[in-house]
N, C-alpha and C positions, 0 to 999 in steps of 0.2 A: 504494499500499499504506499509506503514512504517513497519508493521509486516512482510509482505512477503519479502521485501527487507532485513530486519534485519535477517530473518531466512536464506535466501540464503547466506548472509555474514557470519552469525554465524556458520551455519552447514557445508558449503562447501567452504567457502572463495570465494564467488562470482562464484562458478562453477570450482574453481581450483582443488578441491578435490571432484570429483563427485563419487568416489568409496572410501569407508571407508579405512583408512590406516591399521587398525587392520585386522588380518587374518579372523575374523568371527568365530574362534574356540569357543569363549565364548558363542555363540549362538547355538552350536551344541549339539545334544543329547549325544554325546560321552563325552562331558565336564561335564555334570551333572549326578547325580544319579537319573535318571528318571525311576520310576518303572512302570509307566503306561502312557497312551496317554491322560491323563486328563489335560487340560490347567489350571485348578484351583488348582493344587497341589503345586505350588511354583516353578515348573520347568520352567525356562526361555525359554528353547528350545521348550517345548510344548506350552507355552503361545504364542510364535511366530509362531506356526504351523510347527516347524522344528522337524519332527518325524523320519527322516531317517538320518543315519550317512552321513555327508557331506552337509546336508542342511544348517548348520551355515555358512560355508564359501561361499556356493553358493548364499545364500540369505542375505548376509551381507549388511550393509548400502550403499545406492546409491542415487544419485540425490541431489537436493537442500535440501530435508528433511532428507537425509540419511535413506530412506525407508528400513526397516529391517524386515526379517522374511517371510517365505513361505506364511503364512496367508495373510500378507499385499500385497505381490506380486500377489497372486491369486485374491484378491479383486480388485486391480487395473487392472489386466488383464481383469476381467469380466467387469469392468466399462469402460475401454478405448478400448478394443479390441486388444491391443498389446499382443503378445505372451510372456509374462514376465516370466512365469514358466519355459519355455524352454530357454529363453534368457533374464535373469535378467539384463544383461549389457545394455539393451536398456534404462533402467531408467537413466543410466549415460551418454549414448551416445546421446540420443535424448533430448536436453535441453527443447524443447517445451513440451515434455511429462513430464519431471521433474517439470516444472513450473506449468502444469496443475494439477499434483499430489499435489503440495504444495497448490495451491489456493483452489482446491476442498476440500482438507482435512481441511484447516483452516476455510473455510466457512461452511462446513457441519459437522465438528466434527468427522471425520472418524478415526483419529489417536488414540485419548484417550477419545472420547465422549464429548470433549469440543471444542467449536467453537468461532470464533471472537466475535460474538454478546454477548457472555457470559461475556465479559470483558469491555463492554461499561459501563461507569459510569453515574450516574444521572446528573452530572454537564456538560456532553457532552465530557468529556475526555475519555481516554482509558487506561486501566490498563496493561501497557507493562510488568511490572514485573511478574505478575502472568500469563499473557497470554503465557508465555513460556511453561506452562503446556498443551497447545494445542498439542504439539508435543512430549515433554519429561516430565518426572516427576522430573526433577532436578532443580526446581525453586529456592529452598533455596541455591543451590550450584552456579547456573549460572544466576539467574534472574536478578541481578543487571547489569551485563555486557551486557546482552541481551537488557534490558530496556534502557540502555545508548545508544546503537546502534540505536534502534528503535526511540528514542527521537530525535536523530540527524537527521534522515530522516524527521521526522515530522516537525522539525524547518525549514528544507529546503522547504518543501511543503508549510508551512505557509508563508515563506518569499515571495514566488511567488504566493500566494493566490490560490494554487492548492487545489481543493477538489475532 
């Protein structure tokens, strides 16, 4: 629970910013010199499944996790049944859907192949610092502030003996 609440706070300011403030151009094929549709060639647009001009802004970050990229929207459309490819704004508008995407992604490792259970420690604690890698690969840049937020939630849960 501490991880999911910290993520919602960290990525969207508790749902205040359910749509990424940036234009999404940096995720567009027109921004990169992408010579093919191979997602493994270092082209961010292709890695996100954005293969058509305009996909970057269309599939920019939304929701509590800032879900980004046509590939991720298609995966969540298939999983949830919501028409996200044709209406990606649903991730921002339907907060229950956004919460579902966050919780499922964290539990099952769908964002980056890492899941909550990967950060359970042998002593019963949880590695909040590195768990940031569940959603983004910017642990060294933002792991400390994320961990601080998550620990504050954990302290509150412990205060009230919530498990």
